C-alpha positions, 0 to 999 in steps of 0.5 A: 508441512512436514507433521500433520496441523492438529500435531503441530496445533497440538505442539504449540499452544497446548503445550506453551500455554496461550495464556503464557504467549499473551502475558509476555506480548502483552507486556513487551508490547506495553514498553515498545509500541510506537506513537501512531495518529491512528491509535490515539484513544478517544477521551470520550469514549476510552476506545479508539477511533473505528474509523482511523483504523479502516483508514490506517489499516487500507493504507498499510496494506503493502505500505511501509509504516513511514510511508503512511505516515506522511499521507495520514494525516492529511487525509484525515484533515481532509475526510475525517469522517466516512459521510465526508469521504463518501460524498468526495469525487473519486478526483479527490480522494485519488488525489489525497492517496498519491504517494501511497500507490496502489490506487485500487485501496483507495477507490475501495476505502471510497466506496465503502465509505458510501456504505458506512453512510447509507448502510450503518448511519455513518459509523465503522459497524462493529460486528465482523460478518457487516465489517466484512460486507465493506468493499475492500475489507477483507478477513485481516481488515475486518479482524483488525478492526473489530480486535482493536477499535473494538475489543472484539475476539477477531485473529488478524493475520498478515506477513509480520504475524504469519512469520510471526507464528510459523517461528515460534511454532518452528512449522517449517514451510513457505510461507504461502502453502494453503495449509500453512496459513490455515494452521496459522489463522487457527493459532491466532484465533486462539491467541485472540480468544485469550487475549479476549479473555484477560481484556488485551485482544489488542494489545496481543493482535498489535504487538503480533504485528508490532512484533514481526514489522520490528524484531521477528524481521524476514532477513535479521531477526533480533532474537535477542530482545524478542519476548518469545525467543525462549519458546520459539522453535526456529530458534530452538533448531537454529532455523529462524532465519529458514522459517519460514520458506521464500516462495519463487519470485515472479520475473519483473516486466521491464516497460517505458512509457514515453510522455508528452507534457504539451503546455501553453503559452499562459501554463496549462498542460494537456492531461487525460485519463488513462484506461479504467483498467492495468497499471494506474488505471483512471488516473490523469497523466500526460499523453503517453505511449507504452511500449517494450522500446520508448515512442519516436518523437515521430510517433508521439506527435502522432498520437497526440495529433490524433487527439485534435487532428492537428499537426505537431510536426514542426512543434519542437520537444525537448528531452528530460533525463529519463528516470525509472520507476519500479511498481510490484511487478514493472520496471517503468522507464519514463522518456519525457517529452516537452513542448510548447503550443501556440494556444490551447486550440489547436487540440480539442478537448473533450471528457477524456483530454484537457489542458488545465492549469498546474493547480487543478493538475495538483488536485486530479489523481495521479501516479507519483511518476506522474505527478513528478512529470507534471508538478515538480519533474526537471524540463532540464535535457542536461547537466547535474540537476537532471541528472541528480534527479534521475538518479534520486527517482531512480534509488527511490524506486530501487528502495521502494521494490526491496520493501515490496520483495522483503513484504512479499518474501513470505508469500502473504499478502501484507494486507486484503490488497 
């Protein structure tokens, strides 16, 4: 770290008095806090809804607030309580989660709801240890719910909070430095305890996150409007853009998914469930071949033919424009072919692949690009409309990749995912 943790702690928070930091953050947060649906206070209790906090925190892992705002209301209408979520099928939950990515979080939230019903009478527990025992909840998420929904003196550290604390302390380490992170957690606890004594632990913890998200950003910190600008050691040293240091980025992996959308005359489409491990594990898709290069039409026909031991050699296929979808670690190029067969009985159905109507497919758990292909995609093979769709999807992927890169620059997980 360049100096001992003990020295850094003394210089940062004992020297600056946590009470002063708590006051500055609380005042600033009260002036700028965003009106978000999971921050609504129940008039009957005067407290936040802990279930709202649980759902929002899982959604916000590695995902922009703007994207979560698009999905949160719909999700809560469909699953208004932990009990409603617990009795839902996995496909229902995954379908409602589509567009947020990181589908493992949806499965963990589903599992957590079941535990909440079975062990806690359908109520989200307030105890920190009980929260951490729920599936999918690590130290950050448990601390967030305990402090924000229940007013407990629990610290939380995500990428934004870590960046704020490291800069205020002037601690020049990489964001994923283990000793540095341990020190950050210590300082977050000092602040949480001080805030709890003043009855503002929720405001301080959310304020720290808000400060990192809106002001003390990764690349362009707006120091002139920061409530901690006068005590920030990184700013005093002129290193606010350098702290924390970025970690090395892993090379992105290119992969090609060649997809066959095979439909019947009455509008049903063949879908299959992906394997239970790997990218988009357990989600539904049109039959797909994955590889380093596009599969040929012959390979694709064979891939589908094996399902029902039928021949598709004479089937005429139409090719869509290729498009690129970027995940955290991969650049996935989709090459899509479409064809129509006379009757669905040509391919035997099973538990892993079946012909379904569009309305039924819409209720399945699918990745965003597959939902686009099966429900929103174009069947044009040329022309401006197809080209524009391809560019729009590619632009969306690039934007998503930039967001992920910014969040991961400092090497700290945005949440516990």
